[in-house]
N, C-alpha and C positions, 0 to 999 in steps of 0.2 A: 583727190580726198582718197585715200588709201580704202579698199572695200573694209567692212567690219572683220576683225580676227577675233578668232574664237578664243576659250579661255587656255586653253591647251598653248595655244599661240603666244601670248600674254604671257604666260606662267614659263614658259623656254626664256624671252626676252629676258624677263626679270632676273633670273638664275643668269643669267648669262652677264648681265651686267652685275652681280652682287662676286660672280666668279671672276669675271676682268678685274673691279677692282681688289679683292682678296688679291687674286694673283700678284696685282701692280703692287701693294702694301709687302707680301713676302720676298720680291725682286730689291725695293725700298729697305725691308730690315738691313737687307746682306751688303748692300751697299754705305750704310751710316758708317762714319769713322770718327777721328777726336774731335772733330769740332761739335759732336755732342756733348758729351762730359765738359768739354771747353766753356761752354755757353751754358751748362748748368753753375758751373764754377762761378762764372762772371755774374750771372742772377744773384747768386747764393752771396756772393760777398759786396753786393751793392745793394741788397734791399733784403727789408725782413721787419719784424716788430719791435727791435732795435737799432736799428738804421735809419738813413734820413732817404735812401733812395727808393723810387718807386719804379716798377716794370711797366712801361707805355708802351701797348701795344697798337699797331698801325696796318694800315693796309686799307686797299680799297674796290668796291665792286661785292664780288664774292668772297674774294680773302677777306676784306675788309668785314665781314658778318660774321666769317668764320672766328674772325679775330675776337671780336667781342664776347663772344661764348669760349674763348681761349683767355683774356685776360679774366671774364667771371670764374674760371676753375682757378688760376692762377690765386685769385683770391680769395679762393673759399677755403682753401691748402694753405694758406699761411704767407704768402706773395702778395704783398699791397702791390696795386695791379688798379689802371683804368687804361679803357679804348681811347686812342684821339684818331680823329677823320682828318688824312693831310690834308684835304683841300680847307677844312677848319683850320688847322693847325696853321696855314701860308695865308690865314687872313684872322691870324690873332689868338687865336690859341695853342699856338705855340711857345705862350707865358705857362703855359701847367706844364712844360718840359725845363728840368733844373738841371745844373750840374750836378751829377752824383746819381742820375738816373741811369737805367738801362732801357734802351728801344729797342723792340722785337720788330721787322717788319715783315708782311708776307708779302710774297707777290712772285706767282710761278714764273712769269715771264722775265723778271727783274729788271724792265724798262719801262715800267710806268712814270710818265714823267714829275707827278704830282710826290710819287715818293721819293725820284730824285734831288727835287728842289728839297724836301723836306730832311734828306738825309745830310744835302751839303748845309744847311742850316744847323742842323743840331749837332754835328762834327766839328762845326766851329764855337758851340758850347761845351766842347768835351764832356758828350753823352755817349756812355761805350754802346754801341750798336749790333743789333743780331740779325741776319737774315735768313730766312727759309724760302728759297726760291729753285731755280730750276739749277744753275750753273754758278759756281765761280767767276765763270768771265761773263756773265753780266753784268751790266752797268752799277744794279745794287750790288751785286755780288762782288765787283771788285772794291765798293768803297766802303761796306763795312767791315766792323771787325773781327768779325765771325760770322762766316757760312755755310751756313748747314745746306747741303745741294741733294737736292730730289731727284735730279736726274732727268732724261726726257721719260715723259709720262705718257702714255696713250688712252684719252681721254673716251669714257664709255659710252658717252654721246655717240649716236651714229653716225654724225655727222664730223665728229672728233674734233666738234668746237667748241660745246659749251662746257664750264668748269666743272668735271663731276670727279673723276677718277685723283684728277690733281688737287683738287680740294681735300677730297680723305685723305691723301699722301699727308699735307699739309698738316692737315687734324692729327693723323697719328704721330707724327714727328713733334707737333706740340705739346700730345699727352704724354709724350715721352719727357720732355722738359718741365712738364707742371710734375709727374709721379717722379721725375728723378730730384728733383730741387725738394719736393712735397719729404721724401725719403731723408734726403741729407738734412733735414731741417729737423728731425725725429718726430716729426709732425704727429700725435696720436688720436687715440679717438675722442677723448675729454677735448681736445681741442678743435676738431673736428665737430662737435656738440654745440660747442659756443658759438661757429660760425652759422649753424644751421639750428636755430630753436623751434622752428614752425615747421608744419607739414607731415607728412607720414614718414621724412628720414628723422626730423626733430624731435618724433615722438618715439623712434625706434633709440637715439643715441641718450633718453630718457632714465635718470637714477632709479635705482632700486626705492633709495630714500624721498624720492619723488612721488612714487606712486605710492607705494604703501598706506593704506588708511589706520591701520591699526599700529599705534607708537608706543613706546615705553613711557609711562610717567601721564598718560592721555587716558588710551583706551586697552590699550592690550592687557590683557588677560594672563596671569603665569602663575603658577601654583607650585606647589614644593610635591615632590614624589615622594613625601611622606604622608601628605595630606590624603582623608578620604575622596572617595570619587563623590560622596553625599557633598564633603565641604567645598571640595572643586567646582560644582555644578552651582551652589549656592554663591558662591565667589563668583562665577562666571555672569550668572544671572544677576548680580548686582550693580555690573559694571554698565549697564544700558545695553549699546548696540553690540549683538555675539558674533563672533569668527564661526565658521565650520570645522575649528579645530581650538584645543588645548596647549597652551604650550608650558611644558613642565622642565623645571630647572632642578638642580641637583641642593644639597646645602652650600656649597659654593656660589650658588647663585649661577652657573652655567646652566646652559641647555642639555639636559639628559635625554627628552624624547619630546614627543605630540603625541597627543590624545585625540582623536578626531571623531565626529561625531558617528561616522560610521562605526568606526572602530567601539563605542559605545553600543550602539545598537546589536552589533553581533556578540559581544558580552551579556545582554538583557538577555539573549535569545537562545546563551547557553546557562544562563545561570542567575535566577530572577533577585536573588542574596546579595546583590555585589554592591550597595550601594555603601557601603561601610568597609572594602576592600581601599587598603591606598592605591591610588593610581597609578604611582609607578609601575603597579601590576602590571597593567591595561598597555601601557605609552608603547609607541614604536620608538626603540632606543636608538639612539644616533641617527637621528631624521638626517634628510637633505636639508640645507641651509645655506643664505647667501649672505654674504655684508652690504650694506646699505651705498655702498659707493659704487657697486657693482652695475652694468647697464642694468635696467628694466626686458631686453630683449634676451639676456641672459638667462633671466629669471623663468620668462617664458619658456626657453630652449628646456632648462633645468626640471620644469612643471611639467611639458609634454614627456618629456624622455621616461620619467619615471613615474608618468599616469598618476598625480598628486595634485591639491585643486589648493593646499594654505601649504606654503614656505617660509620658516620660522627667518628673521633677519639678524644676523648677534654681529658682535663686535669682535677687534681681535683675540677678545680675550675669552671668546666665546658665551657671552651674557647678551640676552635677548635686548633687543633695541626695537623691535616690532616684527610686525606679520604681513608678509603679502599672499592676497589669495586670488583664483582668476577671477573677481570681480573687479579687483584694482584693474588689472590689464585691460579689461575693457572696458571699464570706464574710461580709463586713460588712451585707449583706442592702440595700444600696444598690440592688442589681437582684437579681430571682428567678432 
């Protein structure tokens, strides 16, 4: 056993590992060729929401573990996909692969026996195949329809044996395929939200309309800019739950301004006899606003940037349909 290393030595070794893998990725980026766009087009034309084909990802050992993550990334960005273990495939699960599917095979060495046997089987079923491997001259590289070549990669492992840098390179190339197909599908934030309804990511993709607690026709107080402040406050009081601001509209029912509690306090401090003055006199004109189909995270960014706590929600005709306040974002866990 080696003597205990001090923290600086361990930090230096860790930095060397990261630099080694980063250098390998930079070199790989320069080596990539037309096989990458060909693979993207093959996946795009065989799989998708309106096509019957699936992307089947396979690999064994560390490559297989990477393959499970890669398959999940494809599935979450609009490409129907599942992972198939090559050994299980040879013992009955080959029935999960159908004519019209695409199989993505992961093997750095390109000589894995189980993958070679699987490749032979799927080729007979007219399944299109893509390989990510070290060389086109490897057995798997020669058998597949498209081969993305990683080249010779020095593992970061001090023994140069444990799959480390090669897996990082394989993951990077696979991510290039995932994002390339995603871009060609015009996969939108709305599509992404549909596949990620839970967790912090799902909350960030919630719409303003899902988060706002003040809604037109329910509990949103909207007052005419010609009403007096007294009338406006009476209207708000009768609505039940109150917000920290009043939405003010013009004669056409369009958003004209916003009147916050802070605005009222400032005016009372300046002049005591203001209750009979039209609220339009005091409101903030042309306030920041947002439409209900925007992301709640966009509302948060707008409120943070302009240091405001309430944000009117309007339709395309500028008519108020609701209001979102910072407490809505807190309760929805958009903001902690």
